[in-house]
N, C-alpha and C positions, 0 to 999 in steps of 0.2 A: 738925528733919529734916523737909524737906516731903511732903507725902500727896496722894496722887491718887487718889476712893475713889469707886467707883463701884456704886450697890447691886447684889447679886447677882455681882457680881462677884468671881472668882476674885485669893488673893491672890499678887501677883507680886511678891518683895523685890527689892531692885537696892542697886548701889552704886555713887558716881561713882567715877572715874578720876581719882588724881590731875592736878590742870589743867584740870579740869573739869567745874567749883564754877559755874560762872557759864551753864552748856549748861540750857535748861530738860531736865524727865522729862519722859518720855512723855507729850502727852496726847491726850484727845478733845475735838476741834473742836465736838462737837456733840452731844446726849444723844443721839442715835439713830446717829453714828459707830461701826462695826464696829474702823475700826484707829484706835491712837493715835499721833499725828504723832511720830515723831521727829527729832534734830536734830542738823548735823555740828558734828563736834567738833575741825575744822580748825584750825592754828597760823595760817594764812594761805591766802589764795582760792586754790582749784583750781581749772583750767582743764581739761574736757573736751571733745575733741576726738569729731569723728563718726569712729567705730569703737573708741576709746578705752574701755578700762578701767581704771578708778581705785577703790581701797580707800577707804572715807570713814568716820573712826572715828567714833561717838556718845557718849562721854566716859560710858558708863554699862556696868553689868557685871548680869547677870539670874540669878534660882534662879526658874527653872520648877516649877509644881512636877510630880510625876507623872504620868506619865497627862496630860500636857498639853505641849504641844508650843507654840514661838514663827514666827507666820509673816511675813516681810518682804517689802512690796510696795511695788510703784508708787506715789505718788502720781500720781494721774491729770490733777489739773492741771498740774504740771508737767510731765508729758507731753506731753501738750495742746500747753500757751506754750512750753515749751523744748527739748522733744526728750528728754527727761533719763528712764531707764528702769533696770531694773535687770537685770542681766546674769541671773541665777537668780532668777528670778521666778517664786513664791514661794520666799525662803530661807527656810531653814527652821533653825529652833533649839532644837535638841536639851535636855530637860530636865535634864538630867548635864552641860550646856557651861557654865562661867563666866568663859569672857574676858569680854575688850569687844565689845560688840557693833559690828562693822564692815557694811557697807554696799556693796556692789558693783554699780557705778556704770557707766553707757554713755549717749555720746550716737546718737540718729539723726537729727542734723537737719548742715545743711550747717555754722550758728553754732555755734560753741563755746559750752557752759555753763560759766558758771562760778561754784560754791559757795561761800558763804562763810559763818564761823564762827554757826555759831545758825539756821541755815537747817534749813526744816523738809523732809525730805530722800529722806524714805520713809513709811509707815506698817505698825506693828507689829501684827495679829490675833492673839490666846492663844488657842488652840482645843483640843476635848477629844481623844486618840488611842486609837484602840482600835488591840491589836495581834494581830497574826491570828497565827495555829494556823498553820503551812501545813500538808496533808498529802499526802503522794505515792497517787496512786492508779493505776492500769493505764489507767482513760479518764476522760474527761470528758464530763460531762453537756452532753447537744445544746444547741444555740439557735437559733432563727431566723436568725441571722447567719452562725455555723458560723466560718467560718474568714478570713472576707474583711476585707481589711485595711484601714489608713489609705484614707480616700475612699470607702470603698465605701457611707457611706449620701451620697452627694452633694450638693451643694449648696444645693436648694432642697428642704423640708419637702413633701411633697402634703399635704391636707387630708383629712382621713379621711372628709367628706362623699361625696369624689368630686371 
């Protein structure tokens, strides 16, 4: 069995889907990478045209520890060069999900994107999760922003110095 060990990293068990034995396991490209690249386990090339949504299998199933989640994010190079991005970025993988990791992709350019077996299609970030205790109250504490909605803070930030 292949092992990809990072100093101080959290242990995430995984298994391969039958038929995906040739697909690389998630791997960090550099020592400073926050996300591990995940690869396409498609059986034949998949063409994604502008506006289409396709579900791309990765050939792996994960066991993320309790109090952690997996976040599936686009790869910035693919987004810039090919216009390939994720529909639900970041996609969340709950710690109790045991099915195959699939990535929901779309193309945002006029030129179609082609995904081939083994292509690095997304990155996986494992993050701690704080669970909230939702407490109903009669009134919320006030804040400087108050009830102002989307776009209220504007486009430019004014400098604190004037």
